[in-house]
C-alpha positions in Angstrom: 51.8 -12.1 64.6 52.4 -8.4 65.1 52.7 -5.9 62.3 56.4 -5.7 62.6 56.9 -9.5 62.1 54.2 -9.6 59.4 56.0 -6.9 57.5 59.2 -8.8 57.8 57.6 -12.0 56.4 56.0 -10.0 53.5 52.4 -10.7 54.5 51.3 -7.1 53.9 52.8 -7.0 50.5 50.9 -10.2 49.5 47.7 -8.7 50.7 48.2 -5.5 48.7 49.0 -7.5 45.6 45.9 -9.6 46.1 43.8 -6.5 46.4 45.4 -5.1 43.3 44.7 -8.2 41.3 41.1 -8.2 42.6 40.6 -4.6 41.4 42.1 -5.5 38.0 39.8 -8.5 37.6 36.9 -6.4 38.6 37.7 -3.7 36.0 38.2 -6.4 33.4 34.9 -8.0 34.4 33.1 -4.6 34.2 34.6 -4.0 30.7 33.5 -7.4 29.6 30.0 -6.8 31.0 29.8 -3.5 29.1 30.9 -5.3 25.9 28.3 -8.0 26.3 25.6 -5.4 27.0 26.7 -3.5 23.9 26.5 -6.6 21.7 23.1 -7.4 23.2 21.8 -4.0 22.4 23.1 -4.3 18.8 21.4 -7.7 18.4 18.2 -6.3 19.9 18.3 -3.3 17.5 18.9 -5.6 14.5 16.1 -7.9 15.6 13.7 -5.0 15.9 14.8 -3.5 12.6 14.2 -6.9 11.0 10.7 -7.1 12.5 9.9 -3.6 11.2 11.2 -4.5 7.8 9.0 -7.6 7.7 6.0 -5.6 8.9 6.6 -3.0 6.2 7.1 -5.7 3.5 3.9 -7.5 4.5 1.7 -4.4 4.8 3.2 -2.1 2.1 5.3 -4.0 -0.4 3.6 -7.3 -0.4 1.2 -6.7 -3.3 3.8 -5.0 -5.5 6.3 -7.8 -5.0 3.8 -10.5 -5.5 2.5 -8.7 -8.6 5.9 -8.3 -10.1 6.1 -9.4 -13.7 9.2 -11.5 -12.8 7.3 -13.5 -10.2 6.7 -16.7 -12.1 4.8 -18.3 -9.2 2.0 -15.8 -9.6 0.7 -17.4 -12.7 0.3 -20.6 -10.7 -2.7 -19.0 -9.1 -4.5 -19.5 -12.4 -4.6 -23.3 -11.5 -7.3 -22.6 -9.0 -8.7 -19.1 -10.0 -10.6 -18.0 -13.0 -9.0 -14.7 -14.0 -11.3 -11.8 -13.0 -12.7 -9.0 -15.1 -11.3 -5.6 -16.0 -14.1 -3.0 -15.9 -14.5 0.6 -17.1 -15.4 3.4 -14.6 -19.1 2.7 -15.5 -18.7 -1.0 -15.0 -18.4 -1.8 -18.7 -16.6 -5.0 -19.3 -13.2 -4.3 -20.9 -11.7 -7.8 -20.4 -13.2 -11.1 -19.1 -12.5 -14.8 -19.1 -15.0 -17.0 -20.8 -15.2 -20.6 -19.6 -16.4 -23.3 -22.0 -18.4 -26.4 -21.1 -15.2 -28.4 -21.3 -13.5 -26.1 -18.8 -11.4 -24.3 -21.4 -10.7 -20.6 -20.8 -10.5 -17.8 -23.3 -9.7 -14.2 -22.5 -12.1 -11.9 -24.2 -11.9 -8.2 -25.0 -15.4 -7.0 -25.9 -14.2 -3.6 -27.1 -11.5 -5.2 -29.3 -9.0 -2.5 -30.4 -10.4 0.3 -28.4 -8.4 -0.4 -25.2 -5.7 -2.4 -26.8 -2.7 -0.7 -25.2 -4.0 0.5 -21.8 -5.9 -2.7 -20.9 -3.3 -4.8 -22.7 -3.4 -8.5 -23.5 -2.5 -12.0 -22.2 -1.2 -15.0 -24.0 2.0 -13.6 -25.4 3.1 -12.4 -22.1 1.0 -9.6 -20.4 0.9 -5.9 -20.9 -1.1 -2.9 -19.7 -3.6 -3.5 -16.9 -3.4 -7.2 -17.5 0.0 -7.2 -15.9 -0.5 -4.2 -13.6 -3.6 -5.8 -12.0 -2.4 -9.4 -12.4 -2.4 -10.2 -8.6 -5.9 -8.8 -8.0 -7.3 -10.6 -11.0 -5.9 -13.9 -9.8 -7.1 -13.5 -6.2 -10.6 -14.5 -5.1 -12.6 -13.0 -2.2 -15.8 -15.0 -2.8 -17.4 -16.8 0.1 -14.8 -18.9 2.0 -17.1 -21.9 2.2 -17.6 -21.7 -1.5 -13.9 -21.5 -2.1 -13.4 -24.5 0.1 -16.0 -26.4 -1.8 -14.4 -25.6 -5.1 -11.0 -26.8 -3.7 -12.5 -30.1 -2.7 -14.3 -30.5 -6.0 -11.2 -29.6 -8.0 -13.0 -26.5 -9.4 -11.8 -23.0 -9.8 -13.1 -20.0 -7.8 -13.9 -16.7 -9.6 -11.2 -14.1 -9.4 -11.8 -10.5 -8.3 -12.8 -7.7 -10.6 -10.7 -4.6 -11.2 -12.7 -1.4 -11.7 -10.6 1.1 -13.6 -10.7 4.9 -13.9 -11.2 4.7 -17.7 -14.1 6.5 -19.2 -15.5 4.5 -22.1 -17.2 7.5 -23.7 -14.0 9.6 -23.7 -11.9 6.6 -24.9 -14.3 6.1 -27.8 -14.2 9.8 -28.7 -10.5 10.0 -28.6 -10.2 6.8 -30.7 -12.6 8.0 -33.3 -11.2 11.5 -33.5 -7.6 10.2 -34.1 -9.0 8.2 -37.0 -6.4 6.5 -39.2 -3.6 8.8 -38.0 -0.8 7.6 -35.9 -0.4 9.2 -32.6 -1.8 9.2 -29.0 -4.4 10.8 -26.8 -4.3 10.9 -23.0 -6.6 12.5 -20.5 -6.6 12.7 -16.7 -8.1 14.6 -13.8 -5.3 17.0 -12.7 -6.6 17.2 -9.1 -6.8 13.5 -8.5 -4.4 11.8 -11.0 -7.2 9.6 -12.4 -6.4 8.6 -16.0 -9.6 9.0 -18.0 -8.6 7.8 -21.4 -5.5 6.5 -23.2 -5.4 5.8 -26.9 -2.5 4.9 -29.1 -2.5 4.2 -32.8 -1.7 2.1 -34.8 -3.4 -0.5 -32.6 -4.3 -4.2 -32.6 -7.0 -6.6 -31.6 -6.1 -8.3 -28.3 -8.6 -11.1 -29.1 -6.4 -12.2 -32.0 -3.0 -11.5 -30.5 -1.7 -15.1 -30.9 -2.7 -15.3 -34.6 -1.4 -11.8 -35.4 1.8 -12.1 -33.4 4.3 -13.2 -36.0 3.2 -10.4 -38.4 3.3 -7.7 -35.7 6.9 -8.6 -34.6 8.2 -9.2 -38.1 11.2 -7.1 -39.2 9.1 -6.1 -42.3 6.4 -4.5 -40.1 7.2 -0.9 -39.4 3.8 0.1 -38.0 4.8 -0.5 -34.3 1.3 -1.6 -33.2 2.5 -3.0 -30.0 4.1 0.3 -28.9 2.0 2.3 -26.5 2.8 5.7 -28.0 1.1 7.4 -25.1 3.7 6.3 -22.6 6.5 4.9 -24.7 6.5 7.1 -27.8 9.3 9.7 -27.8 8.8 12.8 -29.9 10.3 16.3 -30.2 7.9 18.4 -28.1 7.9 21.3 -30.6 6.3 24.5 -29.4 4.7 22.8 -26.3 8.2 23.0 -24.9 7.9 26.8 -24.9 6.1 26.2 -21.6 9.5 25.2 -20.2 11.4 28.0 -22.0 8.9 30.6 -20.8 9.2 29.3 -17.2 13.0 29.5 -17.2 12.8 33.0 -18.7 10.4 34.1 -16.0 12.6 32.7 -13.3 15.6 34.6 -14.6 13.7 37.8 -15.3 11.1 37.8 -12.5 10.5 41.6 -12.5 10.8 42.5 -16.2 9.8 39.4 -18.3 6.7 41.2 -19.4 8.8 44.0 -20.9 10.2 41.6 -23.5 9.7 42.8 -27.0 10.6 41.2 -30.4 10.0 42.3 -33.9 9.2 39.1 -35.9 9.7 39.1 -39.7 9.1 35.3 -39.8 12.9 34.6 -39.9 15.5 35.0 -37.2 19.1 35.1 -38.4 21.8 34.5 -35.7 25.2 34.4 -37.3 25.2 31.5 -39.8 22.0 30.1 -38.4 18.4 30.8 -39.2 15.1 30.0 -37.3 11.8 30.3 -39.1 8.4 30.7 -37.6 5.8 28.1 -38.7 5.4 28.5 -42.4 7.4 31.6 -42.3 4.6 33.7 -40.7 5.6 37.2 -39.7 4.1 38.1 -36.3 5.3 41.7 -36.2 6.2 43.3 -32.9 5.3 40.9 -30.0 5.6 41.1 -26.3 6.2 38.1 -24.0 2.5 37.1 -23.8 2.0 37.5 -27.6 5.1 35.5 -28.3 3.7 32.6 -26.4 0.1 33.0 -27.7 1.3 33.2 -31.3 4.0 30.6 -30.8 6.7 32.8 -32.3 9.9 30.8 -32.8 12.1 33.8 -33.4 11.0 35.4 -30.1 11.7 32.2 -28.1 15.0 31.5 -29.8 16.0 35.0 -28.8 15.0 34.3 -25.2 16.9 31.0 -25.2 20.1 32.7 -26.2 19.9 34.8 -23.0 19.3 32.0 -20.6 21.6 30.4 -18.1 22.1 26.9 -19.5 22.9 25.3 -16.2 19.7 26.6 -14.6 17.8 25.6 -17.6 19.1 22.1 -17.3 18.1 22.0 -13.6 14.6 23.2 -14.4 14.2 20.4 -17.0 15.2 17.9 -14.3 12.7 19.5 -11.8 10.1 18.9 -14.5 11.2 15.2 -14.7 13.1 15.2 -18.0 15.5 12.2 -17.7 13.8 11.2 -14.5 11.6 8.4 -13.3 7.9 9.1 -13.7 5.3 8.2 -11.1 3.7 5.8 -13.5 3.0 2.1 -13.2 2.7 1.3 -16.9 5.8 0.7 -19.0 7.2 4.0 -20.3 10.2 5.7 -21.7 12.1 8.5 -20.0 12.0 11.9 -21.7 15.3 13.6 -22.5 16.8 17.1 -22.3 20.3 16.7 -23.6 21.5 20.3 -23.9 24.4 21.0 -21.5 26.3 24.1 -20.4 28.7 23.8 -23.4 26.0 23.9 -26.0 26.6 25.9 -29.2 24.3 28.5 -30.7 22.5 26.2 -33.0 21.6 23.7 -30.2 20.4 26.6 -28.0 18.2 28.0 -30.8 16.7 24.5 -31.5 16.2 23.6 -27.9 14.4 26.9 -27.2 11.6 25.9 -29.5 11.4 22.2 -28.6 13.5 20.8 -31.4 17.1 19.5 -31.3 17.8 16.5 -29.1 14.9 17.1 -26.7 12.3 14.3 -26.6 9.2 13.8 -24.6 6.4 11.2 -24.2 2.7 12.4 -24.5 2.2 11.1 -20.9 5.0 13.2 -19.6 3.8 16.3 -21.5 0.4 15.7 -19.9 1.9 15.4 -16.4 3.6 18.8 -16.7 0.3 20.3 -17.9 -1.7 18.7 -15.1 0.8 20.1 -12.5 0.3 23.6 -13.9 -3.5 23.1 -13.8 -3.2 21.9 -10.2 -1.3 24.9 -8.7 2.1 23.3 -9.4 1.4 20.1 -7.6 1.6 16.8 -9.5 -0.8 14.0 -8.5 0.4 10.5 -9.1 -1.5 9.1 -12.2 -3.4 5.9 -11.6 -5.7 3.6 -13.5 -7.3 1.3 -10.9 -10.1 2.8 -8.9 -10.9 -0.2 -6.7 -11.0 -4.0 -6.6 -14.1 -5.9 -5.7 -15.0 -9.6 -5.4 -17.1 -11.4 -8.0 -20.2 -10.7 -5.9 -19.5 -7.0 -5.7 -17.9 -6.7 -2.2 -15.2 -4.1 -1.9 -11.7 -5.6 -1.5 -9.3 -2.6 -2.0 -9.8 1.1 -2.8 -7.2 3.3 -4.4 -7.2 7.0 -3.5 -5.4 10.0 -5.0 -1.9 10.7 -3.7 0.5 13.6 -4.2 3.8 13.1 -6.1 5.2 16.6 -5.2 5.5 20.2 -6.5 7.0 20.6 -9.9 6.7 24.4 -9.8 5.3 27.1 -7.4 1.7 28.1 -7.3 2.7 31.6 -8.5 4.5 30.1 -11.5 1.6 27.8 -12.4 -0.7 30.9 -12.3 1.6 32.8 -14.6 1.8 29.9 -17.0 -2.0 29.5 -16.9 -2.4 33.1 -18.0 -0.1 32.5 -20.9 -1.9 29.2 -21.9 -5.3 30.9 -21.6 -4.1 33.6 -24.0 -3.2 30.9 -26.5 -7.0 30.0 -26.6 -8.2 33.6 -26.4 -6.0 35.2 -29.1 -3.5 32.7 -30.3 -3.1 29.3 -32.0 -5.6 27.5 -29.7 -8.6 28.9 -31.5 -10.3 25.5 -31.7 -11.4 26.0 -28.1 -12.2 29.7 -28.3 -16.0 29.4 -28.5 -16.3 26.7 -25.9 -18.9 27.1 -23.1 -16.1 26.8 -20.6 -12.7 28.5 -20.2 -9.7 26.6 -21.4 -5.9 27.0 -21.3 -3.5 25.2 -23.7 -0.5 25.2 -25.9 -0.2 24.0 -29.5 2.9 22.6 -31.1 4.2 21.6 -34.5 7.3 19.5 -34.2 9.6 18.9 -37.1 11.2 15.4 -37.1 12.4 14.6 -40.7 13.1 16.7 -43.7 10.4 16.4 -46.4 7.7 15.2 -44.0 4.9 17.1 -42.3 5.5 18.0 -38.7 3.9 16.3 -35.8 0.9 18.1 -34.3 0.7 18.7 -30.5 -1.8 20.1 -28.1 -1.7 20.1 -24.3 -4.3 21.9 -22.2 -6.9 21.8 -19.4 -10.3 23.2 -18.5 -12.1 24.9 -16.9 -9.4 27.4 -16.0 -11.1 28.4 -12.7 -11.4 24.8 -11.4 -9.6 22.4 -13.7 -11.4 19.0 -14.1 -9.6 17.5 -17.1 -6.2 17.8 -18.7 -5.5 16.5 -22.2 -2.5 15.8 -24.4 -2.8 15.0 -28.1 -0.2 14.2 -30.6 -1.0 13.5 -34.3 2.0 12.1 -36.2 2.6 14.1 -39.4 -0.6 16.1 -38.5 1.0 19.5 -39.3 -0.5 22.3 -37.3 -1.2 21.6 -33.7 -4.0 24.2 -33.7 -5.8 22.5 -36.6 -5.0 18.8 -36.1 -4.6 18.2 -32.3 -6.6 20.9 -30.6 -9.9 19.9 -32.0 -9.5 16.4 -30.7 -8.8 17.8 -27.2 -11.9 20.0 -27.6 -14.1 16.9 -28.2 -12.9 15.3 -25.0 -13.3 18.5 -22.9 -16.8 19.1 -24.3 -17.9 15.5 -23.5 -16.4 15.5 -20.0 -17.5 19.0 -18.9 -20.8 19.5 -20.8 
């Protein structure tokens, strides 16, 4: 058939149509292939992401999830494991499980009340290190053959031991120094985060927790023995908060803050409001450094009135007020409630650590430790390492950085101020020490007609800080007289 006849019969048109359909089908097929490939890539990506998540979970999050207090299955480990020991940094036994001839088990705390809050208890739930280290204490890394034998014989294997960072000597010193007063003492290494001591009073005997329980939780009992005041006790910070006020003033007046002058008569009158220095003491003319060293309320209230409230609020958040703390033990958040619309009275009160501001001793210590460590906060920790019942290392915990709360320059400036507190101010209890110390005292009013709470925060030696301490003595009065001497005892023992 020639082209002319083919054209008449429409053969050419059919061929072109067929070719067009072929191209359309090809384009549709290419698009479908691309879609299939895209879906494949998505599924591959999701699969890889799932693998990465499981790897992260198994390697990083496994222990924390298993050791979660809400994991009821963890306690089933006790069916085949004798709970391990909790030891001090010198391998002193702080908690152990004694097994009777009949197989009965009794958790024992040889130091009784001394480590009540930080080591915690078992029986009525778990607290302190007993819950923090629960997974390690109910794990066993003894000889596998021995474990297999125990399984076959229906016997229990011995759980691992947890060696803590707690220094028994410092703990005893803090406990004895606090005496019958309510309050708390906490000490840590600022450059590592190791918690060396943690005391809270009133306390209790964890050996008799079951027998004493009903009395301690009774509505008629106002002692609050179960409360760990070191991490959960919220107090007005008093003059220890002048560290924060001073820092904000320095930030807003970087070039002339040292030119600050105030003539103190013992009473500041601002409109209808009055602020008194402690016991109405008149400090005379004071500069910025003297104001801090002598803890002059009038001077700091005057500074507070000049500050930018928004920036002040931001600084409080940088210093972890109202924020989560890098702490594994149960704790309460500190609070800085003053906002940009605050009235004169609230500003005056907040400037000197009164009003609605509240802080825990542990948080106060963390701020102090960051200053001692060049502005960098180390994460506080209580467990040094875990080892098997025969002494083989299982897990080692090392220092880790939380982050910078302030600059190195700011920490140096605050260190100078805190050192002056000891040299010429209210921290005279440490003045004749064989080492250099820096600190801040505080007397926090909390209820009309009652003596103020006594505070001290500080660290030593200034050149290379090895220990930071926070002390609060409820209704102790002067921080310089009631709290600073307790800190001195801990610093003396640790450094000398």
